[in-house]
C-alpha beads as a LAMMPS data file, in Angstrom:
LAMMPS data file: protein, C-alpha beads

221 atoms
220 bonds

1 atom types
1 bond types

-500.0 500.0 xlo xhi
-500.0 500.0 ylo yhi
-500.0 500.0 zlo zhi

Masses

1 110.0

Atoms # bond

1 1 1 52.771 -315.612 -198.704
2 1 1 50.585 -316.176 -195.642
3 1 1 51.964 -318.708 -193.198
4 1 1 48.752 -320.735 -193.097
5 1 1 49.140 -321.294 -196.866
6 1 1 52.422 -323.121 -196.322
7 1 1 52.098 -326.890 -196.740
8 1 1 55.455 -328.052 -195.378
9 1 1 55.016 -327.299 -191.675
10 1 1 54.847 -329.647 -188.726
11 1 1 51.406 -330.851 -187.614
12 1 1 51.627 -328.889 -184.345
13 1 1 52.400 -325.666 -186.194
14 1 1 49.580 -326.262 -188.698
15 1 1 47.155 -326.823 -185.825
16 1 1 48.303 -323.646 -184.060
17 1 1 47.945 -321.554 -187.212
18 1 1 44.487 -322.944 -188.068
19 1 1 43.229 -322.328 -184.517
20 1 1 44.602 -318.756 -184.367
21 1 1 45.152 -317.542 -187.957
22 1 1 45.500 -313.902 -186.822
23 1 1 48.126 -314.581 -184.180
24 1 1 51.796 -315.532 -184.508
25 1 1 52.244 -319.195 -183.476
26 1 1 54.814 -320.221 -180.854
27 1 1 56.295 -322.999 -183.080
28 1 1 56.482 -325.801 -180.514
29 1 1 59.097 -328.548 -180.960
30 1 1 60.529 -327.113 -184.194
31 1 1 64.118 -327.881 -185.172
32 1 1 66.451 -325.133 -186.394
33 1 1 66.091 -326.438 -189.950
34 1 1 62.286 -326.364 -189.706
35 1 1 62.373 -322.818 -188.329
36 1 1 64.609 -321.725 -191.215
37 1 1 62.267 -323.368 -193.734
38 1 1 59.267 -321.626 -192.212
39 1 1 61.045 -318.270 -192.280
40 1 1 61.876 -318.771 -195.964
41 1 1 58.200 -319.435 -196.670
42 1 1 57.332 -316.007 -195.283
43 1 1 60.273 -314.003 -196.588
44 1 1 63.279 -315.469 -198.348
45 1 1 66.412 -313.333 -198.188
46 1 1 67.927 -312.424 -201.581
47 1 1 71.121 -314.089 -202.793
48 1 1 74.298 -312.063 -203.186
49 1 1 76.102 -311.764 -206.527
50 1 1 78.630 -314.351 -205.333
51 1 1 75.926 -316.872 -204.403
52 1 1 74.107 -316.277 -207.681
53 1 1 77.386 -317.033 -209.474
54 1 1 77.760 -320.294 -207.551
55 1 1 74.150 -321.224 -208.306
56 1 1 74.699 -320.525 -212.010
57 1 1 77.927 -322.526 -212.169
58 1 1 76.372 -325.488 -210.368
59 1 1 73.501 -325.500 -212.842
60 1 1 75.920 -325.360 -215.765
61 1 1 77.947 -328.260 -214.393
62 1 1 74.782 -330.261 -213.811
63 1 1 73.588 -329.755 -217.370
64 1 1 76.978 -330.196 -219.058
65 1 1 78.001 -333.826 -219.541
66 1 1 81.699 -333.175 -220.083
67 1 1 85.129 -334.201 -218.799
68 1 1 85.251 -331.069 -216.704
69 1 1 81.957 -332.021 -215.084
70 1 1 83.264 -335.521 -214.352
71 1 1 86.367 -334.005 -212.793
72 1 1 84.205 -331.732 -210.666
73 1 1 82.352 -334.741 -209.245
74 1 1 85.615 -336.126 -207.873
75 1 1 86.191 -332.955 -205.828
76 1 1 84.947 -332.542 -202.272
77 1 1 82.472 -329.769 -201.426
78 1 1 85.221 -327.621 -199.907
79 1 1 87.451 -328.153 -202.960
80 1 1 84.593 -327.189 -205.284
81 1 1 83.946 -324.013 -203.296
82 1 1 87.652 -323.162 -203.324
83 1 1 87.761 -323.624 -207.103
84 1 1 84.658 -321.454 -207.601
85 1 1 86.087 -318.803 -205.280
86 1 1 89.245 -318.613 -207.360
87 1 1 87.159 -318.434 -210.542
88 1 1 85.034 -315.601 -209.084
89 1 1 88.122 -313.632 -208.037
90 1 1 89.434 -313.700 -211.615
91 1 1 86.206 -312.360 -213.161
92 1 1 86.347 -308.864 -214.609
93 1 1 83.895 -306.122 -213.603
94 1 1 81.990 -306.705 -216.850
95 1 1 81.710 -310.446 -216.157
96 1 1 80.453 -309.834 -212.614
97 1 1 77.975 -307.179 -213.713
98 1 1 75.090 -309.581 -214.633
99 1 1 75.251 -311.273 -211.229
100 1 1 75.467 -307.959 -209.386
101 1 1 72.513 -306.589 -211.352
102 1 1 70.470 -309.697 -210.586
103 1 1 71.421 -309.434 -206.898
104 1 1 70.376 -305.773 -206.805
105 1 1 67.020 -306.585 -208.424
106 1 1 66.451 -309.469 -205.988
107 1 1 67.225 -307.196 -203.045
108 1 1 64.769 -304.580 -204.275
109 1 1 62.079 -307.244 -204.715
110 1 1 62.865 -308.565 -201.207
111 1 1 62.435 -305.095 -199.673
112 1 1 59.119 -304.629 -201.465
113 1 1 57.846 -307.997 -200.219
114 1 1 58.972 -307.099 -196.708
115 1 1 57.055 -303.790 -196.849
116 1 1 53.927 -305.622 -198.058
117 1 1 53.942 -308.278 -195.341
118 1 1 50.752 -308.507 -193.325
119 1 1 50.884 -307.691 -189.611
120 1 1 50.444 -311.398 -188.833
121 1 1 53.317 -312.465 -191.075
122 1 1 55.563 -309.721 -189.688
123 1 1 54.798 -310.821 -186.117
124 1 1 55.378 -314.437 -187.130
125 1 1 58.699 -313.524 -188.727
126 1 1 59.820 -311.789 -185.534
127 1 1 58.766 -314.827 -183.498
128 1 1 60.728 -317.116 -185.814
129 1 1 63.836 -314.944 -185.522
130 1 1 63.626 -314.988 -181.730
131 1 1 63.030 -318.744 -181.718
132 1 1 66.001 -319.290 -184.035
133 1 1 68.230 -317.128 -181.847
134 1 1 67.195 -319.042 -178.717
135 1 1 67.571 -322.435 -180.434
136 1 1 71.050 -321.582 -181.693
137 1 1 72.045 -320.336 -178.245
138 1 1 70.809 -323.568 -176.648
139 1 1 72.645 -325.605 -179.284
140 1 1 75.912 -323.757 -178.565
141 1 1 75.470 -324.326 -174.826
142 1 1 74.821 -328.052 -175.351
143 1 1 77.845 -328.292 -177.629
144 1 1 80.040 -326.492 -175.094
145 1 1 78.819 -328.785 -172.315
146 1 1 79.434 -331.909 -174.430
147 1 1 82.934 -330.672 -175.294
148 1 1 83.653 -329.994 -171.632
149 1 1 82.464 -333.475 -170.650
150 1 1 84.577 -335.050 -173.395
151 1 1 87.629 -333.127 -172.197
152 1 1 87.050 -334.303 -168.620
153 1 1 86.818 -337.914 -169.789
154 1 1 89.896 -337.627 -172.010
155 1 1 91.909 -335.959 -169.226
156 1 1 90.984 -338.635 -166.716
157 1 1 94.212 -340.500 -165.907
158 1 1 94.324 -344.105 -167.038
159 1 1 95.817 -346.585 -164.566
160 1 1 99.513 -347.290 -165.127
161 1 1 100.525 -350.643 -166.566
162 1 1 103.259 -352.855 -165.082
163 1 1 106.100 -351.316 -167.097
164 1 1 104.976 -347.761 -166.326
165 1 1 104.847 -348.533 -162.602
166 1 1 108.396 -349.858 -162.777
167 1 1 109.556 -346.754 -164.680
168 1 1 107.948 -344.460 -162.112
169 1 1 109.718 -346.308 -159.337
170 1 1 113.143 -346.202 -161.013
171 1 1 113.249 -342.647 -162.372
172 1 1 114.188 -340.870 -159.125
173 1 1 116.933 -343.288 -157.977
174 1 1 118.580 -343.200 -161.413
175 1 1 118.288 -339.466 -162.004
176 1 1 121.752 -338.666 -160.642
177 1 1 123.424 -341.503 -162.529
178 1 1 121.576 -340.708 -165.796
179 1 1 120.750 -336.963 -165.879
180 1 1 119.587 -337.100 -169.503
181 1 1 115.967 -338.252 -169.650
182 1 1 116.424 -340.341 -172.812
183 1 1 119.465 -342.148 -171.356
184 1 1 117.575 -342.838 -168.150
185 1 1 114.548 -344.227 -169.988
186 1 1 116.782 -346.427 -172.129
187 1 1 118.527 -347.819 -169.039
188 1 1 115.212 -348.463 -167.259
189 1 1 113.949 -350.275 -170.351
190 1 1 117.032 -352.498 -170.382
191 1 1 116.560 -353.215 -166.681
192 1 1 112.917 -354.132 -167.242
193 1 1 113.840 -356.595 -169.962
194 1 1 116.389 -358.207 -167.644
195 1 1 113.848 -358.803 -164.851
196 1 1 112.644 -362.319 -164.260
197 1 1 108.990 -363.294 -164.595
198 1 1 108.685 -363.409 -160.803
199 1 1 110.088 -359.875 -160.459
200 1 1 107.762 -358.519 -163.154
201 1 1 104.802 -360.259 -161.520
202 1 1 104.970 -357.819 -158.577
203 1 1 104.322 -354.860 -160.906
204 1 1 101.781 -356.803 -162.958
205 1 1 99.800 -357.453 -159.778
206 1 1 99.934 -353.770 -158.780
207 1 1 98.773 -352.737 -162.262
208 1 1 95.831 -355.166 -162.100
209 1 1 94.782 -353.759 -158.725
210 1 1 94.936 -350.172 -160.036
211 1 1 92.901 -351.138 -163.097
212 1 1 90.258 -352.785 -160.912
213 1 1 90.004 -349.695 -158.690
214 1 1 89.618 -347.472 -161.752
215 1 1 86.841 -349.623 -163.239
216 1 1 85.002 -349.642 -159.892
217 1 1 85.136 -345.832 -159.774
218 1 1 83.636 -345.627 -163.285
219 1 1 80.792 -347.958 -162.300
220 1 1 79.915 -345.989 -159.161
221 1 1 80.314 -342.576 -160.862

Bonds

1 1 1 2
2 1 2 3
3 1 3 4
4 1 4 5
5 1 5 6
6 1 6 7
7 1 7 8
8 1 8 9
9 1 9 10
10 1 10 11
11 1 11 12
12 1 12 13
13 1 13 14
14 1 14 15
15 1 15 16
16 1 16 17
17 1 17 18
18 1 18 19
19 1 19 20
20 1 20 21
21 1 21 22
22 1 22 23
23 1 23 24
24 1 24 25
25 1 25 26
26 1 26 27
27 1 27 28
28 1 28 29
29 1 29 30
30 1 30 31
31 1 31 32
32 1 32 33
33 1 33 34
34 1 34 35
35 1 35 36
36 1 36 37
37 1 37 38
38 1 38 39
39 1 39 40
40 1 40 41
41 1 41 42
42 1 42 43
43 1 43 44
44 1 44 45
45 1 45 46
46 1 46 47
47 1 47 48
48 1 48 49
49 1 49 50
50 1 50 51
51 1 51 52
52 1 52 53
53 1 53 54
54 1 54 55
55 1 55 56
56 1 56 57
57 1 57 58
58 1 58 59
59 1 59 60
60 1 60 61
61 1 61 62
62 1 62 63
63 1 63 64
64 1 64 65
65 1 65 66
66 1 66 67
67 1 67 68
68 1 68 69
69 1 69 70
70 1 70 71
71 1 71 72
72 1 72 73
73 1 73 74
74 1 74 75
75 1 75 76
76 1 76 77
77 1 77 78
78 1 78 79
79 1 79 80
80 1 80 81
81 1 81 82
82 1 82 83
83 1 83 84
84 1 84 85
85 1 85 86
86 1 86 87
87 1 87 88
88 1 88 89
89 1 89 90
90 1 90 91
91 1 91 92
92 1 92 93
93 1 93 94
94 1 94 95
95 1 95 96
96 1 96 97
97 1 97 98
98 1 98 99
99 1 99 100
100 1 100 101
101 1 101 102
102 1 102 103
103 1 103 104
104 1 104 105
105 1 105 106
106 1 106 107
107 1 107 108
108 1 108 109
109 1 109 110
110 1 110 111
111 1 111 112
112 1 112 113
113 1 113 114
114 1 114 115
115 1 115 116
116 1 116 117
117 1 117 118
118 1 118 119
119 1 119 120
120 1 120 121
121 1 121 122
122 1 122 123
123 1 123 124
124 1 124 125
125 1 125 126
126 1 126 127
127 1 127 128
128 1 128 129
129 1 129 130
130 1 130 131
131 1 131 132
132 1 132 133
133 1 133 134
134 1 134 135
135 1 135 136
136 1 136 137
137 1 137 138
138 1 138 139
139 1 139 140
140 1 140 141
141 1 141 142
142 1 142 143
143 1 143 144
144 1 144 145
145 1 145 146
146 1 146 147
147 1 147 148
148 1 148 149
149 1 149 150
150 1 150 151
151 1 151 152
152 1 152 153
153 1 153 154
154 1 154 155
155 1 155 156
156 1 156 157
157 1 157 158
158 1 158 159
159 1 159 160
160 1 160 161
161 1 161 162
162 1 162 163
163 1 163 164
164 1 164 165
165 1 165 166
166 1 166 167
167 1 167 168
168 1 168 169
169 1 169 170
170 1 170 171
171 1 171 172
172 1 172 173
173 1 173 174
174 1 174 175
175 1 175 176
176 1 176 177
177 1 177 178
178 1 178 179
179 1 179 180
180 1 180 181
181 1 181 182
182 1 182 183
183 1 183 184
184 1 184 185
185 1 185 186
186 1 186 187
187 1 187 188
188 1 188 189
189 1 189 190
190 1 190 191
191 1 191 192
192 1 192 193
193 1 193 194
194 1 194 195
195 1 195 196
196 1 196 197
197 1 197 198
198 1 198 199
199 1 199 200
200 1 200 201
201 1 201 202
202 1 202 203
203 1 203 204
204 1 204 205
205 1 205 206
206 1 206 207
207 1 207 208
208 1 208 209
209 1 209 210
210 1 210 211
211 1 211 212
212 1 212 213
213 1 213 214
214 1 214 215
215 1 215 216
216 1 216 217
217 1 217 218
218 1 218 219
219 1 219 220
220 1 220 221
């Protein structure tokens, strides 16, 4: 199939192809999905025996209005795939044979179509593959950068609250008296509860100041 016969392309791609029908277009502003769709229009890769089996089973479940079909609808996509994978693994060689034969025929047809591609379509296919590779690489880089930024934000220390400031202050002096961390924390907690409102207010004020400083840093960042 010639690329300029494809109807489902973006307007920019259509314009490029119509202006230079004998040259491979550059595919400006195409998403990865659009690039994949365009590549399929030129040369669709054949399905494996396993994928043909899945396709067949999905069609059977769609057509069959049974209890088993209703049960299948309650399963998630991953659960359905897991169930089909188990079913495929239990098939005998004779039961797999029709799917393998169909896969072999599809592969042979695919190779013939590939050999018969015009020079323009072959060049276009190579351009699409390069564009897909670059787009995927850019997507991975963006994802890695977003993940890194999220990690930086999540690792950023939050300001301590009043109780945490009190704990930090008391841990060192009480370490010798209460060597066990859990005992020390329990004692500090009991001390905190015994403090008066005026005594707690000192730490509450410090916590408010730390929170204000942190919010100011976020605004100026």
